[in-house]
N, C-alpha and C positions, 0 to 999 in steps of 0.2 A: 797245172798252171807254172809257168817258169817265173823267173825271179822277176823280171820288166814289169807282166802282167799282174803279179802278187803287188807290187809298188804302185804301179798306177790303180788299183783298185784301194788301196790303203790313203793313198793318196785321196782319191775321190772323197771317201769317207769320212775322212780329216775334214776336208773343205765342207762337205755339207754340213759337218758337225762346227765350223766355223771354226778351226784351228789351222789355220794358213800358213803359221810357220811350222806343222810338221808336216802339212800338206808338201810346201816347197821343198823342206829337206829330201823328203820320199821321192817328189818327182826329178829332183836334182840327182840323188843317188839313180834314178832309172835312168835320165839324160846320160848318165856316164856310162853306164853299161849299155844303153842302144842309143847314140847321138842323132842316128840317121832315123830318127822315128820320130815324124813331123808331129804328130798328135800329144807327145809328150811334152814339146816345145810350148804347144799352143796351152794347153793344161796349166804347164808354169808361168806361162803371160798373165793368165787370170787370176791365179793365186797371187802372184806378185803383185798385180793391180791390186787385189781386195787388202794384200799385207801395206798397199800406198808407196811400194815400191814401182813408181813407173817408168823412171829409167831402164830398169830391167824387166819390166814387162815388155816394154816395148823390144828390146831385145829380142825376148824371146819370141816373140810374135814374126818379128821380120825372119827369124832363123826356121821358123815353121813354113813362111812362105816361101824363102829359100827352097826348102828341102821337099815339098810339093804345092807347087805354084799351080796347080788346077786343082786348089781344094778353096772352095769358097767360104767354108767355116774359118780357113786359117786366113782370107784375107779380111773377114769382117773382124775377128778379133786383132788381125795387126791397122786396122785403119781406127778401133778404139781406142789401142794402147797410142797410137801416133796422134789422136786427137788429145788425149788425155796429158800428152809430152809437150803439146800446144802445137804439133807438126801439122796445121792443117793442110798443106798443100799436100804432104804424104798422106794425111787422110784419106783427104778426097781422092789420090789415085789407088788410095787401097779399097776403099767404098767401091769405085768404079772395077776394078779386075777384080771385086766380089763377083757385082752384076753381069759384069761379061759373062761368067761363069753360070750364073744362076739368075735370071733375071728377075725371077720370083722372090727371090731374099727380101720378105718384108723390113726386117730392121734395118739393113742396109737402105732400103728403099725409103725410110724413114727418117735415116739419120744422116744421109747426103746433104740432103738441102740445108740443115742445118749447118752441116760442118762448110758449103759453100757461103753461106749467111756470114757466117763468122769470116772465112777469110774476107768476104767482100767489107765488110766493117774496118779489118785488121788493115787492109788496103786505105779505107778513107782517112784512116787515124795517123797512117804512116805519109800518106798526101797532108796530111792536116785541113782537112774536108768532112766533117762529121755527116754530110748528110750523102757525100758522094755516093753514086750508084755504079757497079762495075758489074760489067758480064764479062767473065772466062769460064772457059772450059777445061779446068784443071785435070792432066794426067786424060786417061786412056784413051781412045780411038784418035783422038785430034792433035796427038802430039804438040811439041813445045809452041807453036805457033796459037794457042790459044789463050795463053797464060799472060797474065800482065806481069812484066819483067820488071826490073828496078830502074830501067831506061826510061820507060813508061812512069814511073813515079817519078821522077825526076823531070820530066818533060810537063807532067802534071803541077808538079811545084816552081816551075819557071814560070807557065802560063798564070798562075796564081801571083807571083810575084810582079810580072809584068804587067798584066791587064788588071789584076785585083781580082778578088772573090767576088764581089758585084756585081763584075760584066759577065763573067763566067755561070755565074745566079739562075737556072733554066735554062741554059744550053744544054742542047747533045755531042758530045764529042766524038768521034770514030778514028780510033787511033790504030794505025796498021804499022805497024812497027815503026818503033819510034827509036832507032838507031843502035840495034844489038850488031849490025855489021859495021856503026861507022865507027873509021880511026882515027 
């Protein structure tokens, strides 16, 4: 057994015993020896998350997906770490990348709708209308045209300011590109 495998095994035992700092130390040593091994970065992300080091966990998970973009489990971990950091749009995109690779990934199928709901609530708060319902398809095969951009939020705030929330209550609005190309 080579040194990297031994460190990985020791890290897994440490994590299973709840000693995440020890696991993190061993995984960092393994990553220093073999930095192009995505599994090490993904394991490191999980241990860092358990140790409440969310930003570092996110960075490790992103590294795993960059090293192996065809690994669904890596995208799932990346999605979870992005969610933990409050990066909801990135989390939704990572869940969708996971599902494009493995459409039966139960955790991603369960967690993606939760993140999409959080995104909708976040947008409603930004606009200032708590009950606002927004439909968007963040990331994935739809591209940038199916995301509520800041210009759409500005438009919504303008409509509320000019017409008042009462006049807009109960109305459905279809926003088709609110000026991303306007100069």
